[in-house]
N, C-alpha and C positions, 0 to 999 in steps of 0.2 A: 439576576443577570438579564431578566426580561425588561427591566425598567430603564428609564433614562434619569440620571446617568447610570450606565451599566457598571456594575461593581468591578469589572475587570479593566475598564478603560485606563486607569492609571498604570497598569502593568504593561501596556502596549503603546507607550508614548511615542517611541521612535517610528512605529508604523502608522501613527496618527489614526487609529481605528475609530475614534469618536468623530472625526472630521470626514471620513471617507466611507463610501458604501462598498466594502470589499466582499463581494459575493463570489470570491474565487476560492472558497474553502475547499472545494474538491480538488483543486489544482495546486494552490499555494496559499496556505493559511499564513496570517501574520505571525511573526515571531515575538514572543514576550521579551521585554528588555533584559531579562535574566540571560538570554542567549548571547547578548552583546557582551555581558560581563564574562561569560565563559570563553568567548572568542578572544577577548583581551587576555585572559589568563593563559591561553595557549601561546600567545605571542610572548608573554612575560616568561613563561617556562623555557621557550626556545632561546630567549636572550640570556636567561640566567644559567641554563645548563648546557647550552650548545648541543654537541652530539650526544651528551648524556641525557637529553630530554626524553629519550625513548623509554627510560625507566618509568618516569611519571606518566608518560603517554600511554604505556601499556596498562598501568593501573586504572587510568580513566577508561580505556577500552573495556577492561574487565567490568567496571561499574556499569557501562552501557549494556554489556551482555546481560548482566543481572536484571536490568530494567526491562529488556526485551523478553527475557524468560518470564518475568512477572506478568507482563501484558499478554503473554501466550498461555499463562497458567500452566507452565511447563516445568517439571522438576527433574526430568531425566535426559532431555535432549541436549545437544551441544549447539551453541550459537556462534556461527562464523559471521564476522562483520565484513561488509564490502562497501565500496563507494556508490554502487548502483545495483539494481536487481539484475540487470543484464549480465554483468560479469559473474554473478552468483548462479544464474540460470545456465549460463554457458558452461561453467565448471560442472554443474550437475549433469548436463547433457553429455559432457565429455567423459563422465564416469560410467555411462550406460554401455552395455555390450550390444551395440547396434548391429554388429555382424550377425549375432545369433538371434537377436530380436529387433528386426528392422521396422518397427511399427510404434508410433506414438499417438495416443488418443488425447484430444483436446476439444475445445469448443470454438465456435465461430465468433466469440465475443471476448477474447482475451486481450489484455493490454499489449502494447507494441513490443515490450521486452521479450515476451514469449511469441507473439504472433509473427513478427518479422523474422526471427531466427528460425522458426519452424518452416516458414515459407521458403527460406533460402535452403534449408536442409532438404525440403521436398524437391527442390530443383535438382539436387544431387542424388535423388533416388530414395530418400527416406519416405516410407509410407506414413502419411499424416491423416488421421481420421478426425474430421471436425464435426462435432455434434452441435446442432442448432441450439442456441440459448433460448429461443422463443418457447414459452411454457416452462418458466424457471422452476416451478413446483416439482416437475418430474425430471429435471435435468440430471441430477445425480443418478437416478435409476437408469436413465438412458445411456449415460456414460458407462455405468457398471455393466450394462448388457453387451457392450461391444468390446470389452476387455477379453483378450484371449492369450494363449501361450506364446504368441509371437509379439505380444505387446511389451515394450521395454518400460514404458511409463505412461501415466496419465497426468496431464498438466491442466489444472483448472483453478479458477478464482473462487474464493468464498463469497465475495461480493463483486458483481459485474460492474466494470468501470463505466460502461455506457449508460446503464439504466439505474444503477444503485440497488438492484434487486439482490437480496440475500439468497444464496444457494443453499437450500436445506438438504439434510440427509447425506452429507458427504461421507459418513461412516459406511454407507453402502458401497461407495467407490473404493474406500480403503479395504473393505472385505473382499471385493472382487480382485483388487491388486494382490492381496495376500494369497488368495486362492490360486492365482495364475503366476505368481512369482514376479509381478511387475512392481515398479516403484510408483509412488504417488507424490506429486509436488503440488501444494496448494499455495496460490498467490493470495496473500492476506493484506496486500497493500491498502486496499480500499475498505478494509474491515477494522484494522487495529485503531483503537481510540475513537471509532465511530460507532461500533457495536462491540460489546464485550466478547472476547474470544477465549476459548479454552481448548487446548489440545486434548486434554483428558475428556472433557464433556462431549466433544465432537467425535470421539473415537479415532483420533488422528495420531495416536502414540507412535505408530510406525511410519508416519508420513514426514516428508520434507515440507517445510513451510518457509516461504520467502516473503519479504515485505520491507517496508521502510518508513521513514519519518518525515518525508518532504511535505506531506499533506496534513492529516489530522493530528499528528503528534507535534507539529510546529517546530521540528528540529532543523529544517533547512536541508540543503543538499548534502550528499556524502554520507548519509546515515541509513544504510540498508543492512539486512541480516538474512542469513539462511539457517533455519533450524534443521539440524541433522539428527536423525533418529539415534537413540542410544546404541552403542556397540557397532555402529556402521563401519565397514572395512572397505568401502569402495575406493578406487584409486583414480581420481580425476586425471584425464589426459592433460588438460590445461591446469597446471599447478604452479603456484608461486613459491619462491624460496623461503618465505616465512613459514611454510609448512615444515621445514626442517628444524625449526627452533626447539621443538619438544621431541624430535626423533632420536632414537638411539642409533649411532653411526654404524654399529655392527649388527643391527637387527636383520637387515636384508642385504648382506654384503654382495656387491655387484649389481644391485637393483636400486631404482629410485625409492628412497624411503619417504614415508609420510608421517607427519606428526600425529599426536594423539588428540582426542577431543576436538575442539573447534579448529585446530590447526590442520586437520585433514583436508579441508576445503579452502584453506587460507590462500591469500594472494601474495603481494609483495609490498614494497615501500608505498606508503600512502600519506596524505596530508592529515595529521591527527587533529587539526583545528575543529573539524566537524564533530569529533567525539567530545571535545571540551564543551562545545555549544550544546550538544545533546545532553550531556550529564547535567549541565546547568538548567536546561529546560525541563528535563525529567524531575529534577529537584523542585523546580517551581510548581509543577503540576501537583506534586505530593504536598508541598506546603499549602497550596491553595485548595486542596481537597478535590482536585479535578480528576476523579477516578473514572475508569471506563463506564461504570454504571451511571454516574452523574452526567457524564458527557452524552451518553445515550439518551437520558431523560431530556436534556436540553435540546439535543438534535431532533428528537421526535417532535418536541414542541415546535421547534423552528421550521422543520420541513412541513409539519402539519399546517402551520400558519401560512406558509408560502402557498401550499396547495389551496387552502381556503380563500386566500386573497386572489389567486389566479382564477379560480372558479368564479369568483364574484365579478371579475372583469368581463366574463362572457365573450372572450375574443373569438374571432372567426377561426374555427378549427382547420380551415384550409391554409391558414397562415401559421398558426402555432397551437399546439394541443399538448396535453400531458399524458403520460403513461398511466393507465388505469388497470394494469394487469392484476393487482392485488391490493390488500389493505396497507395502511401506513406502516403497520408493524413489520411488513416484509421489505421495507425500504431502509436503506442505510443512511448515509450522511448528506445527500443532496437531492434536489428536485430536478428531474430530467424532463425537459420540454422538447417535443419533436417539432421540427420545422425544416422544410426544404431550403429555407433562407436563414438557417441558424447563424452562420458566420456574419451575415449582414445585420441580424438583430444584435449579435454581440457587439459589433462595431458601433451600431446606433446607441446601444446602452452605454458604451464607454464614452461616447461623445456627450452623453447626458449625465455623466458622473457616476455610473454604476458599472463596476468591474465584474464580469462573469467569465466563463470559458465555454468553448464549444468544440465538438468533435463531429465532423461530417454533418448529419442532420439532427444533432442533439445539442440544444442549448442548456447549460447546466447552471443552476443557482445553488451555490455552495455556502450555506450559513456557517457560522462559527460562534463559540460561546461569548465572544467579546462584542457581538452585535445585539442591539436592543430590538424589541418587537417593532418599535416605531421605525427603526432603520430598515427592517425587513419589509414593512408595509410601504415605505417610500420607494424601495427598490422595485417592488411589484407594480406600484403605480407608474413608475418610469417605464416599465415594459409596455404599458398601454400607449404611452407617448411614442415609444420606439416603433411599435406596430403602426401607429397612425402615420408617422413620417415615412415608414417603409411603403405604405400604400398611396402616399400623396404624389 
């Protein structure tokens, strides 16, 4: 996969990955052609079965759940599917007893699906404690230290979306939550299929885990999940009628009933097309042997190559510089470059034929397994030209 032609190029013909420098891997990876076949299959099922399509669609959804459980190395939890992480995070928050425990602990580096919602809740009086992400090596311990008996939940990413830094020792946070009776929600969106993830190995058996497939899994929009700890009996305030499908009507006569397993946090009517696409792409990954372990090996090689080529450019650090907090092994799936003019550099790169993404003062080069080494080197050489044009 490092050579030209890259062995995966034929599998991504519709996205024209051999012709384009798509360094948007952290934001939007290309979809394999298998996903197109899955999307067509969803349309064909709708045409053939009409309203009876939900039977086959639910079978596809169950297949997608099994794939997520496999990527989480999870044998016991329940996987609830959602269109986006925000709807799942909101249901989680609505299930907390915030009257008795009006405090949520998080970091100052969470993705917007968590960050914005907590900001708004803080305006209404929720106490939100934000632990700085600077010094990632000790982040888990610092989070654990501020959990108390008033804390309803800790909400933290396993990989920071701004810097690609892997957050170690999350088991310490899980232990603190268990000690104080708080819930733990781990955002794994920037972890899954970039770095191998294991609920069991990380000591997160009692944790909620949220994530999705828009990025490293190449599933496209509409494919997110919430892993719910086994035996969980919480009652989300924001609850969809799909939760009633597996509920016994007389179980709680006079009260709102909740389904069992993944239905407890379920929503309502959705577009099943995304799940057909996901099932097809998951199948493609298995057929091609694109395991989390192999993808991690490729990612480390690619991010390391980007770092090496960036350092060789010796660009003015006042214009653009890279994060050097820790070794390559502590970095997930992209290279974060810091610049006060990150958005301008992104635009300049786009005009020169290299697609990247940026957030505030961070320019992100996101490689993917369908990119050759030569493509990555050309992209980094283009950055030198973009900086030159920026300063002219």
